[in-house]
C-alpha positions as CSV (number, residue, x, y, z in Angstrom):
1,M,87.3,82.4,-92.3
2,H,84.3,83.1,-90.6
3,T,84.2,86.5,-89.7
4,D,81.0,87.9,-87.2
5,N,79.6,91.1,-88.5
6,P,79.6,93.6,-85.8
7,Y,76.6,95.3,-87.3
8,D,74.6,92.6,-87.0
9,K,75.3,91.1,-83.8
10,Q,74.6,94.3,-82.6
11,K,71.6,95.1,-83.7
12,F,70.3,91.8,-82.1
13,L,71.8,92.8,-79.0
14,S,69.9,96.0,-78.9
15,G,66.8,94.6,-80.1
16,R,67.1,92.3,-76.9
17,K,67.8,95.1,-74.2
18,D,64.5,97.0,-75.7
19,L,62.7,93.9,-75.3
20,H,64.1,93.2,-72.0
21,Q,63.2,97.1,-71.0
22,R,59.4,97.0,-71.7
23,L,58.6,94.2,-70.8
24,F,60.5,94.0,-67.2
25,A,58.9,97.7,-67.2
26,A,55.3,95.4,-67.2
27,G,55.5,93.2,-64.4
28,G,57.7,90.8,-65.8
29,K,61.4,89.2,-64.4
30,P,64.4,90.3,-65.5
31,L,66.4,88.3,-67.3
32,S,69.8,88.4,-66.6
33,N,73.2,88.5,-68.7
34,L,71.2,88.9,-71.6
35,E,74.2,89.1,-74.4
36,K,74.8,85.1,-73.2
37,T,72.5,82.3,-73.5
38,T,71.4,80.9,-69.9
39,K,70.1,77.5,-69.1
40,G,67.1,76.7,-68.5
41,S,64.1,79.5,-69.0
42,Q,62.9,82.6,-67.7
43,S,59.9,84.2,-69.2
44,F,59.7,87.1,-70.8
45,L,56.3,88.2,-70.1
46,P,54.7,90.0,-67.0
47,T,54.1,87.8,-64.4
48,N,50.6,88.3,-63.7
49,T,49.8,87.3,-67.6
50,Q,46.8,85.4,-67.7
51,F,45.9,83.7,-71.2
52,P,42.2,82.9,-71.8
53,K,41.7,79.1,-72.1
54,A,40.8,78.7,-76.3
55,A,37.4,77.7,-76.8
56,K,36.7,74.5,-77.3
57,E,36.3,73.9,-81.0
58,P,32.9,72.0,-82.3
59,D,34.4,68.7,-83.8
60,H,32.9,69.3,-86.9
61,C,34.5,65.4,-87.9
62,T,32.8,63.6,-85.3
63,A,29.3,65.4,-85.8
64,S,29.9,65.1,-89.6
65,A,30.4,60.8,-89.0
66,D,27.3,60.9,-86.6
67,S,25.4,62.3,-89.2
68,Q,26.2,60.0,-91.7
69,Q,25.7,57.2,-89.6
70,D,22.2,58.7,-89.2
71,D,21.5,58.4,-92.7
72,L,22.7,55.2,-93.3
73,S,20.1,53.8,-90.4
74,L,17.2,55.4,-92.3
75,L,18.2,54.0,-95.5
76,L,19.2,50.5,-94.0
77,R,15.3,50.7,-92.0
78,E,14.0,52.1,-95.3
79,A,15.2,49.3,-97.5
80,S,14.1,46.1,-94.6
81,L,10.4,47.5,-95.3
82,F,10.7,47.2,-99.1
83,P,8.7,44.3,-100.5
84,K,11.1,41.3,-101.4
85,Y,8.0,39.6,-103.4
86,D,6.1,41.3,-106.2
87,V,3.1,41.0,-106.5
88,G,1.5,38.2,-108.7
89,L,4.8,36.1,-107.5
90,V,3.9,32.1,-106.1
91,I,5.3,31.8,-102.3
92,E,4.9,29.5,-99.4
93,H,4.4,29.8,-95.6
94,K,7.8,28.0,-94.3
95,Q,5.9,26.9,-91.5
96,H,2.8,25.7,-92.2
97,G,3.9,24.7,-96.0
98,Y,0.8,26.5,-97.7
99,R,1.2,27.5,-101.2
100,G,-0.3,31.3,-102.4
101,V,0.0,34.0,-104.6
102,V,0.8,37.6,-103.7
103,L,-2.1,40.0,-104.3
104,A,-0.8,42.7,-102.2
105,S,2.6,43.9,-99.9
106,D,2.5,46.9,-97.2
107,R,6.0,48.6,-95.6
108,G,5.7,47.6,-92.1
109,C,2.5,45.6,-90.1
110,K,-0.9,47.3,-91.0
111,A,-3.0,45.1,-88.5
112,S,-4.1,45.9,-85.2
113,E,-1.8,45.6,-82.0
114,E,-4.5,42.8,-80.7
115,W,-3.7,40.4,-84.5
116,V,0.0,41.3,-84.0
117,E,-0.1,39.7,-80.5
118,S,-2.0,36.8,-81.3
119,F,-0.1,35.7,-83.7
120,G,3.3,36.3,-82.0
121,V,4.8,38.8,-84.7
122,D,7.2,40.4,-82.2
123,G,8.8,37.2,-82.0
124,L,9.9,37.8,-85.5
125,D,13.2,38.8,-86.1
126,R,12.4,41.7,-87.6
127,G,9.0,41.9,-85.7
128,V,6.5,44.2,-87.1
129,N,9.2,46.3,-88.9
130,Q,9.1,44.6,-92.3
131,P,7.0,44.3,-95.4
132,F,3.9,42.1,-94.7
133,Y,2.0,40.0,-97.4
134,S,-1.8,39.5,-98.5
135,V,-1.8,36.1,-100.1
136,L,-4.4,34.2,-102.4
137,V,-4.5,30.3,-100.4
138,D,-4.0,27.6,-102.6
139,T,-7.5,25.9,-101.5
140,R,-6.1,22.9,-101.9
141,D,-3.7,23.4,-99.2
142,R,-5.9,25.5,-96.8
143,G,-9.5,25.2,-98.0
144,P,-12.0,24.6,-99.0
145,S,-13.5,27.7,-98.7
146,P,-10.8,30.0,-100.1
147,Q,-8.8,32.2,-98.0
148,V,-6.5,35.2,-97.8
149,T,-3.8,34.9,-95.5
150,Y,-1.8,38.6,-93.9
151,V,2.0,37.1,-93.1
152,A,4.9,38.8,-92.8
153,E,7.7,38.0,-94.8
154,D,10.3,36.3,-92.5
155,N,7.7,33.5,-92.8
156,V,7.6,33.1,-96.5
157,R,10.3,31.9,-99.3
158,V,9.5,31.5,-102.8
159,S,7.4,28.2,-104.6
160,Q,9.6,26.7,-106.5
161,R,6.1,24.2,-107.1
162,S,5.1,24.5,-111.2
163,D,1.7,23.3,-110.5
164,A,-1.3,26.2,-110.4
165,V,-2.7,27.6,-107.3
166,Q,-6.2,27.4,-107.2
167,H,-8.5,30.3,-105.9
168,P,-10.9,32.1,-107.3
169,L,-9.3,35.4,-107.2
170,V,-6.6,33.7,-108.8
171,L,-8.5,33.9,-111.7
172,R,-10.1,37.0,-112.0
173,L,-6.9,38.9,-111.5
174,F,-4.4,37.7,-112.9
175,A,-3.2,36.2,-115.8
176,A,-2.0,32.5,-116.8
177,C,0.9,31.4,-114.1
178,S,4.7,32.2,-115.9
179,K,7.0,29.7,-115.2
180,R,10.2,31.4,-115.9
181,P,12.9,31.5,-113.7
182,P,13.3,32.5,-110.6
183,A,10.1,31.4,-109.6
184,P,7.0,31.0,-110.5
185,H,4.4,34.1,-110.6
186,Y,0.5,35.4,-112.3
187,P,1.2,38.5,-114.1
188,P,-1.9,40.8,-113.3
189,A,-4.6,40.5,-115.8
190,V,-6.6,43.4,-114.4
191,A,-5.2,47.2,-112.8
192,F,-6.0,46.9,-109.1
193,D,-4.5,47.7,-105.2
194,L,-6.0,46.0,-103.2
195,R,-5.6,45.5,-99.3
196,Y,-6.2,43.1,-97.1
197,K,-6.9,43.4,-93.0
198,P,-6.3,40.9,-90.9
199,G,-9.4,39.0,-90.1
200,E,-11.7,40.5,-93.0
201,E,-13.5,38.0,-95.3
202,L,-13.0,37.3,-98.9
203,E,-15.9,39.2,-100.0
204,G,-14.8,42.3,-98.0
205,V,-11.6,41.8,-100.3
206,L,-13.9,41.6,-103.7
207,E,-15.7,44.9,-102.4
208,H,-12.6,47.0,-103.7
209,L,-12.6,45.3,-107.4
210,A,-13.6,48.0,-109.4
């Protein structure tokens, strides 16, 4: 049969009385009938006790997520500026249909604001924030004088035609056309790093050759 331990009970009640006396002396409300459990809750704390509001902890999880989102946005932007088409690849203009060989590429439009406005670049899906290509145009498509165009990636695609591109700089800068998949391309025959400026004459491009 279970019996209460008088010593433990007395120690417990004595401790509660001592706590009550100390809190009451500090200005708290008395708790009646300490030896019995009462319904409801009465404060053991002084009535004028005020607790400082907990300082709002920085939301490290949210800050970390925002930082990761910023990093991802930056990576996506950089990726969108990376040229899809290599130097020497044969591409064609989606609207005008001319073919050409990629001479150089820029990560973003390097043309003047006047040129951008004149050619409606801001109306493209990616505007100026995309690769732009200097293209040696086939003289049979646009000629007869040799031309170099500056075109946005949104406006071009890989050409599937296998016939050679006719342009004097193709013969000077590139080896014979390779027709291996995925698309025809001209391997560079010499080392060069040309940048065509929109509106520049072909002679201006040739001046950059070593």
